[in-house]
C-alpha positions as CSV (number, residue, x, y, z in Angstrom):
1,M,13.9,1.6,-11.1
2,F,13.7,-1.9,-9.9
3,V,12.3,-4.1,-7.4
4,K,14.3,-6.1,-5.2
5,A,12.4,-7.6,-1.9
6,A,9.1,-6.8,-0.1
7,K,7.6,-7.4,2.7
8,A,3.6,-6.6,3.9
9,I,2.0,-6.8,7.3
10,S,-1.8,-6.8,6.2
11,P,-4.7,-8.5,7.1
12,Q,-3.9,-11.7,5.6
13,Y,-0.6,-13.8,6.6
14,T,1.7,-12.3,4.6
15,L,4.5,-12.4,6.2
16,D,5.1,-16.3,6.1
17,D,3.6,-18.2,3.5
18,R,0.2,-18.8,4.3
19,F,-1.2,-16.3,2.0
20,L,0.8,-17.2,-1.0
21,N,0.0,-20.7,-0.5
22,G,-3.6,-19.7,0.1
23,E,-4.7,-19.8,3.0
24,F,-6.9,-17.1,3.3
25,V,-8.0,-15.1,6.7
26,D,-11.7,-14.8,5.4
27,E,-14.1,-13.3,7.9
28,V,-17.1,-11.2,8.5
29,S,-15.9,-8.1,9.8
30,P,-16.6,-3.9,9.7
31,V,-12.9,-3.5,10.0
32,Y,-10.0,-6.1,8.5
33,R,-7.4,-5.3,10.7
34,A,-3.6,-6.3,9.8
35,I,-2.6,-9.1,11.9
36,E,0.8,-8.3,13.7
37,P,3.8,-10.9,14.4
38,D,5.7,-11.3,16.8
39,Y,8.2,-8.0,17.0
40,S,10.5,-9.3,20.1
41,P,13.4,-9.9,17.8
42,L,13.2,-7.1,15.9
43,I,11.9,-4.2,18.4
44,P,13.3,-4.0,22.3
45,A,10.6,-4.1,24.6
46,G,11.3,-0.8,26.3
47,L,10.5,0.7,22.3
48,L,7.8,-1.0,21.3
49,R,5.8,-0.3,24.7
50,R,6.0,3.7,23.2
51,M,4.6,2.8,19.9
52,G,1.6,3.3,18.2
53,K,0.2,0.9,15.6
54,A,1.4,2.5,12.5
55,V,4.7,2.5,13.8
56,R,4.8,-1.0,15.0
57,I,3.5,-2.2,11.6
58,G,5.6,-0.2,9.8
59,I,8.9,-1.1,11.6
60,G,8.2,-4.9,11.3
61,A,7.8,-4.3,7.6
62,G,10.7,-2.1,6.7
63,L,13.4,-3.0,8.8
64,P,13.6,-6.9,8.1
65,L,14.0,-5.3,4.9
66,L,16.8,-2.6,5.7
67,Q,19.0,-5.9,7.4
68,E,19.2,-7.7,4.4
69,A,19.9,-4.8,2.4
70,G,22.3,-3.4,4.3
71,K,23.1,0.2,3.8
72,V,20.3,2.0,2.0
73,D,20.8,5.3,0.5
74,G,17.2,6.7,1.6
75,I,14.0,5.8,3.4
76,I,10.6,7.1,1.5
77,L,7.1,6.2,2.6
78,G,4.1,7.1,2.2
79,T,0.7,7.9,4.4
80,A,-2.5,9.1,4.8
81,N,-3.0,9.8,8.2
82,G,0.4,8.9,10.2
83,G,-0.5,7.4,13.8
84,L,-3.9,9.0,14.1
85,E,-5.0,7.2,16.9
86,D,-2.1,8.8,19.1
87,C,-2.8,12.2,17.7
88,V,-6.5,12.2,19.0
89,K,-5.1,10.6,22.1
90,F,-3.0,13.4,22.6
91,L,-5.1,16.1,21.8
92,N,-7.4,14.4,24.1
93,Q,-4.5,14.7,26.8
94,I,-4.5,18.4,26.2
95,V,-8.5,19.1,27.2
96,E,-7.5,16.6,30.0
97,Y,-4.8,17.8,32.0
98,D,-5.8,21.5,31.4
99,E,-2.4,22.2,28.8
100,G,-0.5,21.3,32.0
101,V,2.4,19.0,32.0
102,L,1.5,16.4,28.8
103,T,3.8,13.2,28.2
104,P,5.0,13.5,24.7
105,T,4.8,10.0,23.6
106,N,1.8,9.8,21.7
107,F,2.7,13.7,20.0
108,V,5.9,11.9,19.0
109,Q,4.4,8.9,17.5
110,S,1.4,10.6,16.0
111,T,3.7,12.4,13.6
112,P,3.4,11.1,9.8
113,N,7.3,11.1,9.8
114,A,7.6,8.9,13.0
115,V,7.7,5.1,11.1
116,A,10.8,6.9,8.2
117,G,12.6,8.7,11.5
118,Q,12.6,5.4,13.7
119,L,13.5,2.8,10.8
120,A,16.0,5.6,10.2
121,L,17.2,5.7,14.4
122,M,16.8,2.1,13.9
123,S,19.0,1.1,11.1
124,E,21.5,4.1,12.0
125,N,20.9,5.4,8.3
126,T,21.4,9.2,8.1
127,G,20.5,9.1,4.3
128,Y,17.7,10.9,2.5
129,N,14.5,10.7,4.6
130,S,10.9,11.9,3.5
131,T,7.8,11.2,4.3
132,H,4.5,11.8,1.7
133,V,1.7,13.0,2.9
134,N,-0.5,13.4,0.1
135,G,-3.9,11.1,0.5
136,S,-4.9,8.6,-1.1
137,L,-2.1,9.2,-3.6
138,S,0.7,9.1,-0.9
139,F,2.3,6.1,-2.3
140,E,2.1,7.0,-5.7
141,N,4.1,10.2,-5.0
142,S,6.9,8.2,-2.9
143,L,7.2,6.3,-6.0
144,I,8.3,9.2,-7.6
145,D,10.5,10.7,-5.4
146,A,12.3,7.2,-5.2
147,A,12.2,7.3,-9.0
148,M,13.8,11.1,-8.7
149,L,16.9,10.4,-5.9
150,L,17.4,7.3,-8.3
151,E,18.2,9.5,-11.4
152,E,20.7,11.7,-9.6
153,K,22.5,8.9,-8.3
154,Q,24.5,6.1,-10.2
155,Q,24.1,3.3,-7.9
156,A,21.6,3.6,-5.1
157,T,19.4,0.9,-3.0
158,I,16.2,3.0,-1.0
159,L,13.4,1.2,1.3
160,V,9.7,2.8,0.1
161,G,6.6,2.0,0.7
162,A,3.3,3.2,2.6
163,I,1.4,2.6,5.9
164,E,-1.7,3.3,7.4
165,E,-3.5,2.1,11.1
166,F,-7.1,1.7,11.7
167,S,-8.5,4.7,13.7
168,Q,-11.4,5.0,15.4
169,Y,-11.6,8.3,15.0
170,N,-11.0,9.0,11.3
171,Y,-13.2,5.3,10.7
172,T,-16.5,7.4,12.3
173,I,-15.4,10.0,9.9
174,D,-15.3,8.0,6.7
175,K,-18.4,6.0,7.7
176,H,-20.6,9.1,8.6
177,A,-19.3,9.7,4.6
178,G,-20.5,6.7,3.3
179,R,-17.1,5.4,2.5
180,F,-17.8,2.5,4.5
181,R,-20.7,-0.5,5.1
182,E,-23.4,-0.4,7.4
183,I,-23.2,-4.6,7.4
184,P,-20.8,-6.0,7.4
185,V,-19.7,-8.4,4.8
186,S,-16.6,-11.1,4.3
187,N,-13.5,-10.9,2.2
188,S,-14.3,-13.3,-0.1
189,Q,-17.8,-12.2,-1.2
190,L,-16.6,-8.0,-0.6
191,T,-16.0,-7.5,-4.6
192,K,-18.8,-9.5,-5.8
193,R,-21.4,-8.5,-3.5
194,L,-21.9,-4.7,-5.1
195,E,-23.2,-2.0,-2.2
196,P,-22.7,1.4,-1.6
197,G,-19.1,1.6,0.5
198,S,-16.4,-0.9,1.5
199,I,-14.9,-2.5,4.4
200,C,-12.0,-0.3,6.3
201,G,-8.6,-2.2,6.2
202,E,-5.2,-1.2,7.4
203,G,-1.6,-2.5,6.8
204,S,2.1,-2.1,5.9
205,S,3.7,-2.5,2.3
206,M,7.6,-2.3,2.3
207,F,9.9,-2.3,-1.0
208,I,13.6,-2.3,-1.5
209,V,14.1,-0.4,-5.0
210,S,17.3,0.2,-6.5
211,N,19.0,1.6,-10.2
212,D,20.7,-2.0,-10.1
213,A,18.4,-4.7,-12.1
214,T,21.3,-7.6,-10.5
215,D,18.9,-10.3,-8.5
216,A,15.3,-7.5,-8.9
217,Q,12.1,-9.5,-9.7
218,V,10.5,-6.4,-11.4
219,E,10.9,-3.0,-12.5
220,I,8.6,-0.2,-11.7
221,I,8.7,1.6,-15.4
222,D,6.7,5.2,-14.3
223,V,3.8,6.0,-12.1
224,A,0.8,8.7,-13.5
225,Q,-1.7,10.1,-11.0
226,V,-5.2,11.5,-12.4
227,T,-7.7,13.5,-10.0
228,S,-10.9,13.4,-11.7
229,E,-14.4,11.9,-11.5
230,D,-14.8,12.2,-15.4
231,E,-14.5,8.4,-16.5
232,K,-13.4,9.5,-20.0
233,E,-10.4,11.5,-18.5
234,V,-9.6,8.8,-16.2
235,E,-9.6,6.6,-18.9
236,A,-7.2,9.2,-21.4
237,T,-4.9,9.4,-18.6
238,L,-4.0,5.7,-18.5
239,I,-3.7,5.9,-22.5
240,D,-1.5,8.8,-22.7
241,F,0.4,7.0,-19.6
242,L,0.8,3.8,-22.0
243,I,1.5,5.8,-25.0
244,R,4.4,7.9,-23.2
245,N,6.1,4.3,-21.9
246,Q,6.1,3.3,-25.5
247,V,3.9,0.2,-24.4
248,P,1.0,-1.0,-27.0
249,A,-2.8,-1.5,-24.2
250,D,-2.6,-4.7,-25.6
251,E,0.8,-5.9,-24.3
252,V,-0.6,-5.5,-20.9
253,K,-1.8,-9.1,-20.0
254,T,-2.0,-8.6,-16.2
255,V,-3.8,-6.6,-14.1
256,A,-4.3,-5.5,-10.1
257,L,-7.4,-3.8,-9.3
258,G,-8.7,-1.6,-6.1
259,R,-11.9,-2.9,-6.7
260,N,-14.1,-2.5,-3.3
261,G,-17.5,-3.4,-4.1
262,D,-18.0,-0.1,-3.9
263,A,-21.5,0.3,-6.4
264,R,-20.7,3.7,-7.1
265,T,-17.4,4.1,-7.4
266,D,-16.7,0.3,-9.1
267,H,-17.2,1.0,-12.8
268,F,-13.7,2.7,-13.1
269,Y,-12.5,-0.6,-12.8
270,T,-14.8,-1.8,-15.4
271,A,-13.7,0.9,-17.7
272,I,-10.4,0.1,-17.3
273,S,-10.2,-3.9,-18.2
274,N,-12.5,-3.0,-21.1
275,R,-10.3,-0.5,-22.3
276,L,-7.1,-2.9,-22.1
277,T,-8.7,-5.8,-24.0
278,S,-5.8,-8.4,-23.7
279,I,-6.0,-8.8,-20.2
280,E,-5.6,-12.3,-19.1
281,S,-4.8,-12.2,-15.2
282,T,-6.7,-10.0,-12.5
283,I,-6.3,-10.3,-9.1
284,C,-8.8,-7.8,-6.9
285,F,-6.6,-6.9,-4.0
286,K,-8.7,-5.0,-1.7
287,A,-10.6,-8.2,-1.0
288,Y,-7.2,-9.3,0.8
289,C,-6.6,-5.8,2.6
290,G,-10.1,-3.8,2.7
291,E,-10.2,-0.2,1.8
292,Y,-7.6,2.1,3.0
293,R,-6.0,5.5,1.1
294,T,-2.4,3.6,0.8
295,A,-3.8,0.0,-0.3
296,A,-2.0,0.7,-3.7
297,A,1.3,-0.4,-2.0
298,F,-0.4,-3.8,-1.2
299,G,-1.6,-4.1,-4.9
300,L,2.3,-3.5,-5.8
301,Y,2.8,-6.2,-3.1
302,T,0.6,-8.7,-4.5
303,L,1.9,-8.1,-8.4
304,F,5.8,-8.7,-6.9
305,Q,4.7,-11.8,-5.4
306,L,2.9,-12.9,-8.7
307,S,6.0,-12.0,-10.5
308,K,7.7,-14.9,-8.8
309,H,5.3,-17.7,-8.2
310,P,1.4,-18.0,-9.0
311,L,-1.3,-17.0,-6.2
312,L,-4.2,-18.8,-5.5
313,D,-7.9,-16.8,-5.4
314,W,-10.6,-17.3,-2.8
315,N,-12.1,-20.2,-5.6
316,G,-8.5,-22.0,-5.5
317,N,-7.5,-20.9,-8.8
318,Q,-4.3,-20.1,-10.1
319,L,-3.3,-16.6,-10.9
320,H,-0.3,-15.7,-12.9
321,F,1.7,-12.4,-14.4
322,I,1.1,-13.3,-17.7
323,G,3.0,-11.6,-20.5
324,N,5.5,-9.0,-19.5
325,Y,3.4,-6.0,-18.4
326,A,1.2,-5.5,-15.6
327,L,-0.5,-2.2,-14.3
328,V,-1.7,-1.4,-10.3
329,Y,-4.8,0.4,-10.9
330,N,-6.2,2.5,-7.9
331,H,-8.8,4.9,-7.0
332,F,-9.5,6.3,-3.4
333,D,-13.7,7.6,-3.6
334,G,-13.5,7.5,-7.5
335,I,-12.0,11.0,-7.6
336,R,-7.6,10.4,-7.1
337,H,-6.7,7.6,-9.3
338,G,-2.8,6.3,-9.4
339,Y,-1.7,4.4,-12.2
340,I,1.8,2.0,-11.5
341,L,3.5,0.4,-14.7
342,V,5.5,-2.9,-14.0
343,K,7.6,-5.0,-16.1
344,K,8.8,-8.5,-15.0
345,L,12.0,-9.3,-15.7
346,R,12.4,-13.0,-15.2
């Protein structure tokens, strides 16, 4: 599965060259919120007014790729919560209007497949359309689905990606569960100051993938996942994953890790880093986008950009895609772990 193009809307300036040139948003905030672009060239004003944030950022990242790629054979997205904020608004209306006449807008916008559906409608795409809602492994399952679809067709192009929006309702639950910190911390300090919890983020990352290698920058070799709290089992899954793909561990020299500064679970990333003894380049992508369930998609986005040109870290040092193989490793809560093995083509 070859990646031809990628776009992201995130808490950084990823839709222009500022993020690539090392101009970072570094703020002390309880939530790293996505920076939304001017949607007027993409979305008619009448539609935009009725769109929830998840739909807006999904359209904003996905529609330009569809316009550049032309006809695609499928749209496959992953999201853990969909437009949860609009869902809560709709449920509140049921109570407020005593189950009377309700506006359907919030309900329509809150369904998890709303983004994939809107992208299909706006690009007049009638191909395969699927949304995976598998919690924090939603993006990994979307990639597996895309790989299976590409295997069925001799030549195909697919839009695949992930979307997550901040929801006050969900944030409150997660904060009570200890997932987020009581005292905010800046992006640049997130992975340096280990404390219980992380900082909430949000974003949309989209990719054009194909089984044609022409003009592709990287290849997604394989995807694996495991649900476990056992560090040894997580390591063993990685080694089996590499053996299955005939990639020696010492050939993985670049990694994108989902370190989020949580002192209780960051040890998994340390264990994987220690197991891959030849790592020469590491990017901790959640310092840029914050913690959310499908953040692995932003990790893949950073690797894709790194394969084209160096990126700067918070200290102004250049990060490079070193070697032929790279790994995206991410987990949520130290329970659900995902691996994406990537090969640089040029």
